[in-house]
Every structure is written in structure tokens, then in C-alpha cells.
N, C-alpha and C positions, 0 to 999 in steps of 0.2 A: 551432602557434596551435593550439588543441582547443577543441569546444564541446562542451558535457553536456546531454540533456535529460533532467526527473527529470519523473515522475509528481505531478502536484499535486492532491490528489482534494480533492474538494468535500463539505461534508456540513451539514447543520440541527443545531447542538448536540450533534453524536458527536466532532468533530477533535482534545479535547484526548485521550478515551477511545480512541481510531483511535491516535493515535500514542503514547499510551502503551503500546499493545497491539504496536505495529509494534516499535517498541524492543526490548520482553521480546523477541520473536522474535530478528531482526538483531542487537541489541546497539547499541556507539553511543553518540551523545548527542543526548539531545532540545531542542528550543529551541522554544517559543512564546512570542510577542509577545499579549497581549488587547486588544479594545479598550480597555479600560480605561487598560492600557499604554500608547496609543498616545494615547491620547485624543482618542480617535473613537467614543465613546459616543451613538450614534441613538437606541437604544434599551433603557431602564435596564436591564431584565432581560437582554440582552443584555452587559453590561460587562464579563461574565468567559467570554464566548464566546474564542474562537482566529481573531486578527486576519491570523494567520503563523505558521505553523507546519514544520518540518521535525525529520526524523530522517536524521542523516549517520553511519554505521558507515565503519569503517577497512576492511572487505572491498569497498566501492564503493557498497552500499548509500546508495540516496537516494530519499527521499516527503518530499513538500511538502501540507501540506493546511491548508482554513479553513472554519470557518464561513460560508455564506454570510449575508449581514445578512438579516433578516425583510423588510426592505421592496425586497428582490430578489427575482428568484423565483427558483424553485428546486424538481427534479425530479429524483429519484437514478436516474429511467428505465431503461432494461432493456437490457444491453447496447451501455450505448455507449462500454465502455470493456475494454480487459483491463489486468492489468498482467502484464509476460511478469519468469517469474524465474528466471534462465539461473545454471546453478552448475557447478563443473568437479568437480565428484567427487558419485556417490550418497548420500556420507555424509554431505555439506553439504546437498547438496537437500534430502536424505529429513529430515535435520534442520530446516531449514526450512517444509517439509511440515506436521512435526509438530505445529509451532507453529501454523502459521497454521491448522489444522485443529478450534484450538480451539473452538467453539462454530458452527463451518463446515458449510458444505452441501455434500459432496464431488459435483459433477460427475465428472469420471471418476476414479477412485479411480487412485492413485501407481501406477509400472507400465514397462515395457518397453515402447516404443513401435516402428514399423518405422523410424524418424528419430529415433529417441534410445535414451539406455539405460535413462531414466526418464525418466515424462511423467504427469502428475496436470492436474485441472483443480478449484476449490474457490472457492464464493462466498463468503466468510469472515461472522464477522459482522456485517461491518457493509454487507452487499451488493456488494463489492469481488468483480469476479473472477479471480483469481490464475490463471497459466499457470504452472506450475511443470515444467523440463527440463532435464536434462544437458547441456548444449553437448555436440556432434559433429562429425565434419565428414559435411555432406552429401555423397550419392552419389549423381548421378542414374537411377543404372544401374540 
């Protein structure tokens, strides 16, 4: 038996654009159900917003997202969570970094770190902070 944890991102009207962007970076398939599709329209102006969405790529990348309904509180917050993206090669990680960098604020440039061949941190154009690195064996000495 196995279990997977998937990052679920909450937006206020940007879920469709964010999911489409992440699909352009990581590939795979994007699926979205709007409030109208689900027959759950409480605010007519939000009928076409995303009630459930996901990007699923063959590499194993998964992210879910939705638009928080206007009747519920929502605050993007500061540092409430990071998405950790770990790849096996510098080429793979560099390609994802370059995609995510489009419109992003780089918090830590991608480069060698004491604990990894490559490490970087950025806040993408949707306000999501990504911690990106190449997986390496931890050596405590």
C-alpha cells in the first residue's frame, strides 16, 4: 500500500491561469472542473472559476488547485507554505527552474549549495514559493 501527498494550491480567480502555466512548465495533462460544470454556482460571476483542477505529468509531478469561493475567507498569506521540487539531474531541475522563472521573483538564485549540486528559491508570478533542488545523499559529517 502506498499514499501520495499532493500540493493543493488555493487561489481567488487565478487557478485556471496557474494550472495552465504549471502544465506548460512540467508537461502532462491538465484537468479542470468549473463551479458551473459541477452545478455548484453560488456567485454567477464565479461560474467559470475552477472548483477542482489538477496537473499530472508522467514524471510524477502533481499539483491541484481551485478558486476559493467569494463567500469564504481567503488570504494569500506570507510564507504559509513552499512547494518543494526535487529532481534527479541538474538538467531536469534547470529546465523546470527556467520555466518557473517566467515572471517570478528569485529569492535565491539557482546554484550549488552545501547540501545539493543545485538549489534555488523563487516566488512565481502567482505568489507561490518554490524550493528547487537536485536530490543528493545527505552527509551529516
